[in-house]
C-alpha positions in Angstrom: -24.5 15.5 -21.5 -20.8 15.1 -21.5 -21.0 12.4 -18.6 -23.6 10.5 -20.8 -21.2 10.6 -23.8 -18.4 9.1 -21.8 -20.6 6.6 -19.8 -19.4 3.8 -22.0 -15.8 4.4 -20.9 -16.6 4.1 -17.2 -16.0 0.8 -15.5 -15.7 -0.9 -12.2 -12.6 -2.5 -10.8 -14.0 -5.8 -9.6 -12.0 -7.8 -12.1 -14.1 -10.9 -11.3 -13.2 -10.7 -7.5 -16.9 -10.6 -6.7 -17.2 -14.3 -8.0 -17.0 -17.1 -5.5 -13.7 -19.0 -5.9 -13.6 -22.8 -5.8 -11.0 -22.5 -3.0 -13.6 -21.0 -0.7 -15.8 -24.1 -0.6 -12.8 -26.4 -0.4 -11.3 -24.6 2.5 -14.7 -24.7 4.5 -14.9 -28.5 4.0 -11.3 -29.0 5.0 -11.8 -26.9 8.2 -14.6 -29.2 9.3 -12.4 -32.3 8.7 -9.4 -30.8 10.3 -11.1 -29.7 13.6 -12.4 -33.2 14.2 -9.0 -34.9 13.6 -7.3 -32.1 15.7 -9.4 -33.0 18.7 -8.6 -36.8 18.2 -4.9 -36.2 18.0 -4.4 -33.8 20.8 -6.5 -36.1 23.2 -4.4 -39.0 21.9 -1.1 -37.4 22.3 -1.9 -36.4 25.8 -3.4 -39.8 26.8 -0.7 -41.9 25.0 2.3 -39.7 25.7 3.5 -39.0 22.1 5.0 -35.6 21.5 5.0 -36.3 17.7 1.3 -37.1 17.9 0.5 -34.2 20.2 2.5 -31.9 17.8 0.5 -33.2 14.9 -2.8 -32.4 16.7 -1.6 -28.9 17.7 -0.4 -28.5 14.1 -3.9 -29.2 12.9 -5.3 -26.7 15.4 -3.0 -23.9 14.0 -4.1 -24.9 10.6 -7.8 -24.7 11.4 -7.2 -21.2 12.5 -5.2 -20.5 9.3 -7.9 -22.0 7.1 -10.5 -19.9 8.9 -8.4 -16.9 7.9 -8.4 -18.2 4.3 -12.1 -18.4 4.2 -12.5 -14.9 5.7 -10.2 -13.5 3.0 -12.3 -15.1 0.3 -15.5 -13.8 1.8 -14.1 -10.3 2.5 -12.7 -9.9 -1.0 -15.9 -11.0 -2.7 -18.2 -8.9 -0.5 -15.9 -5.7 -1.0 -15.2 -6.3 -4.7 -17.3 -3.2 -5.7 -16.0 -1.0 -2.9 -14.5 2.0 -4.6 -12.1 2.5 -1.7 -10.1 -0.3 -3.2 -8.2 1.4 -6.3 -7.5 -1.8 -8.0 -10.2 -4.1 -6.5 -9.8 -6.6 -3.7 -7.4 -9.0 -5.4 -4.7 -8.4 -2.9 -6.8 -9.6 -0.1 -6.0 -13.1 -1.5 -2.2 -12.4 -1.0 -2.9 -10.9 2.5 -4.7 -14.1 3.5 -1.8 -16.2 2.2 0.7 -14.0 4.1 -1.2 -14.3 7.3 -1.3 -18.1 6.9 2.4 -18.1 6.3 3.1 -16.2 9.5 1.0 -18.8 11.5 3.0 -21.6 9.7 6.3 -20.0 10.8 5.0 -19.5 14.5 3.9 -23.1 14.7 7.4 -24.3 13.2 9.0 -22.5 16.2 6.7 -24.0 18.7 7.3 -27.5 17.3 11.0 -27.1 17.6 11.0 -25.7 21.1 8.5 -28.2 22.5 10.4 -31.1 20.8 13.7 -29.9 22.4 11.9 -29.9 25.7 10.6 -33.4 25.3 14.0 -34.5 24.1 15.4 -33.5 27.4 12.5 -34.7 29.5 11.2 -37.8 27.8 7.8 -39.4 28.8 6.4 -42.8 28.5 4.6 -43.5 25.2 1.7 -45.9 24.6 2.9 -47.0 21.2 0.0 -49.0 19.6 -2.7 -46.6 20.2 -0.6 -43.6 19.3 0.4 -45.2 16.1 -3.2 -45.9 15.1 -4.2 -42.3 15.8 -1.3 -41.1 13.8 -2.2 -43.3 10.8 -5.8 -42.0 11.0 -4.4 -38.5 11.0 -2.4 -39.3 7.8 -5.4 -40.6 6.1 -7.5 -37.5 7.0 -4.7 -35.2 5.8 -4.4 -37.0 2.5 -8.2 -36.5 2.0 -7.7 -32.8 2.7 -4.7 -32.6 0.4 -6.9 -34.1 -2.4 -9.7 -31.7 -1.7 -7.3 -28.6 -1.9 -5.0 -30.0 -4.5 -4.3 -28.1 -7.8 -4.7 -24.5 -8.8 -8.1 -22.8 -9.6 -8.6 -22.2 -13.2 -10.5 -19.0 -13.2 -11.4 -17.5 -16.6 -11.6 -13.8 -16.7 -13.9 -12.4 -19.4 -14.7 -8.8 -20.1 -13.7 -5.9 -22.4 -11.2 -3.2 -22.8 -11.4 0.4 -23.8 -9.4 3.5 -24.0 -9.7 7.3 -24.3 -7.9 9.8 -26.4 -5.6 11.0 -23.8 -3.4 8.0 -23.6 -5.0 6.0 -20.9 -6.7 2.7 -21.5 -8.3 0.3 -19.1 -8.4 -3.3 -20.0 -10.9 -5.7 -18.4 -9.4 -9.1 -18.9 -10.6 -11.2 -21.8 -7.9 -13.4 -20.2 -7.8 -17.0 -20.9 -5.8 -19.1 -18.5 -2.7 -17.2 -17.8 0.4 -18.2 -19.8 3.4 -19.6 -18.2 5.1 -16.2 -18.0 2.0 -14.5 -16.7 1.0 -16.6 -13.9 0.1 -15.8 -10.3 -1.2 -18.4 -8.0 -4.1 -18.1 -5.7 -1.9 -17.4 -2.7 -4.8 -17.8 -0.2 -5.4 -21.4 -1.6 -1.7 -22.0 -1.6 -1.5 -21.1 2.0 -4.3 -23.5 2.9 -2.7 -26.2 0.7 0.8 -25.8 2.5 -1.0 -26.0 5.8 -2.6 -29.5 5.0 0.7 -30.6 3.3 2.4 -29.7 6.6 -0.2 -31.6 8.6 0.4 -34.7 6.4 4.2 -34.3 6.8 3.9 -34.2 10.7 1.6 -37.3 10.6 4.3 -39.2 8.4 7.0 -38.1 10.9 5.0 -39.0 13.8 4.4 -42.6 12.5 8.1 -43.0 11.7 9.2 -41.9 15.0 6.6 -44.0 17.0 7.6 -47.1 14.9 11.2 -46.5 15.6 10.7 -46.0 19.3 8.5 -49.2 19.5 10.6 -51.7 17.6 14.2 -50.3 18.2 13.8 -48.5 21.4 14.7 -45.2 19.8 12.5 -43.0 22.0 14.5 -39.9 21.1 13.2 -40.2 17.5 9.7 -38.9 18.7 11.0 -35.4 19.5 13.7 -35.4 16.8 11.0 -35.8 14.2 9.2 -32.9 15.8 12.3 -30.8 15.2 12.7 -32.0 11.7 9.1 -31.1 10.9 9.4 -27.8 12.4 12.4 -27.0 10.1 10.6 -28.1 7.0 7.5 -26.1 7.9 9.6 -23.1 8.6 11.1 -23.4 5.1 7.7 -23.5 3.5 6.6 -20.5 5.5 9.5 -18.5 4.4 8.9 -19.3 0.8 5.2 -18.3 0.9 6.1 -15.1 3.0 8.4 -14.1 0.1 6.0 -14.8 -2.6 3.1 -13.0 -0.9 5.0 -10.0 0.2 6.1 -9.5 -3.4 2.4 -9.0 -4.3 1.6 -6.9 -1.3 4.6 -4.5 -1.9 3.8 -4.1 -5.6 7.0 -6.0 -6.6 7.7 -5.7 -10.4 6.3 -8.7 -12.3 8.5 -11.6 -13.4 11.1 -10.7 -16.0 9.4 -12.9 -18.8 6.3 -11.0 -18.5 7.8 -7.6 -18.6 9.9 -8.7 -21.6 6.8 -9.8 -23.5 5.1 -6.6 -22.8 8.2 -4.7 -24.1 8.5 -6.8 -27.2 4.8 -6.4 -28.2 4.8 -2.6 -27.7 8.2 -2.2 -29.5 7.5 -4.7 -32.3 7.1 -1.8 -34.9 10.8 -0.9 -34.6 10.0 2.8 -33.9 8.2 2.9 -30.5 10.3 2.6 -27.4 9.3 2.1 -23.8 10.9 4.7 -21.5 9.2 3.5 -18.3 7.4 0.3 -17.5 5.6 -0.9 -14.4 3.8 -4.1 -14.2 2.5 -5.5 -10.9 0.1 -8.1 -9.5 -3.2 -6.8 -8.3 -4.8 -10.3 -7.7 -4.7 -13.9 -8.7 -3.6 -14.2 -12.2 -4.2 -10.5 -13.0 -1.8 -7.6 -13.4 -1.9 -3.8 -13.8 0.5 -1.9 -15.9 1.7 1.7 -16.4 3.6 2.1 -19.6 5.4 5.3 -21.1 6.1 5.1 -24.7 8.1 7.5 -27.1 7.6 7.3 -30.8 8.2 9.3 -34.0 5.0 8.1 -35.6 2.3 8.7 -33.1 -0.1 6.0 -32.2 -3.1 6.0 -30.0 -3.3 4.2 -26.7 -5.9 2.0 -28.4 -3.4 0.9 -31.0 -0.8 0.0 -28.5 -3.4 -1.8 -26.5 -4.3 -4.0 -29.5 -0.7 -5.1 -29.6 -0.9 -6.7 -26.1 -2.3 -10.2 -26.1 -5.2 -10.9 -23.7 -3.5 -14.1 -22.2 -0.9 -11.9 -20.6 -3.3 -11.3 -17.8 -3.2 -7.5 -18.0 -6.6 -6.2 -16.8 -5.8 -2.5 -16.0 -3.3 -0.8 -18.3 -2.5 2.9 -18.6 -0.4 4.0 -21.6 1.3 7.4 -22.0 2.4 8.3 -25.5 5.1 10.9 -26.3 6.0 12.3 -29.7 9.7 12.3 -30.3 10.6 15.2 -32.8 14.3 14.2 -33.2 15.4 12.4 -36.2 16.0 8.6 -36.0 
């Protein structure tokens, strides 16, 4: 009987992670395009002797692998969204996919730099016209892929929230688009996006290097551009590693978000937060554990009602303590 009475308080922790994201279909399409162009550029780089072109083709190959990881992360998160072994759902699989992609970006950056130095010391003859045509075709394809993956997903999370009389409440998003202070990108999609941007960059560098070598005799520009590209890709990799590792390690949410949570809870002038933890559990969604001390006791439901839906808080636990001391 008691279980039936409390059945309306029970809930799952999918937080919309069981829904197919737009990034999944985009990534599959980009994989197909990337693999085709990868083969063309690798063959062209070998036949025409261009290190920049070969690097661009190999770069595309690494990105095809990274994009496959991206798709796997989407599918795994969706299929395991209702698995109770995941305490806060599978939202962090998204960040894990992005983190893995960032590692591959970094490894490829190292390979680009090492191979370019080797080619700088041991130059080979380049067939310029054909190599330039292949590089331009690669740039066009990369531009198409950037367009396909461009922009953030705009997922809307709808649901309900509820609380019990013991100070704990669980809130299932009615979250509109996250506000500027409560935003968390789809790291999986961002990883894929950075990969195709890096592809586009290496295509541009390859074209510049080949043109400089053809018209000015600067054959050394070909491997130099490979080194420059490697450094830029390494920078993107480090940035994405930092961003995704913050999510995977339950880093405290950005200060603007925690400040808003604090201001809404303490707006009555009596309540005071003594302990606050806000962390990301998936794209655009957060969990929070809040300890509040107050002279005039409020229920968790009352405190919950003070938190706007658009903060992106989908799972909140509130502990309320009564202060008996005078103000």
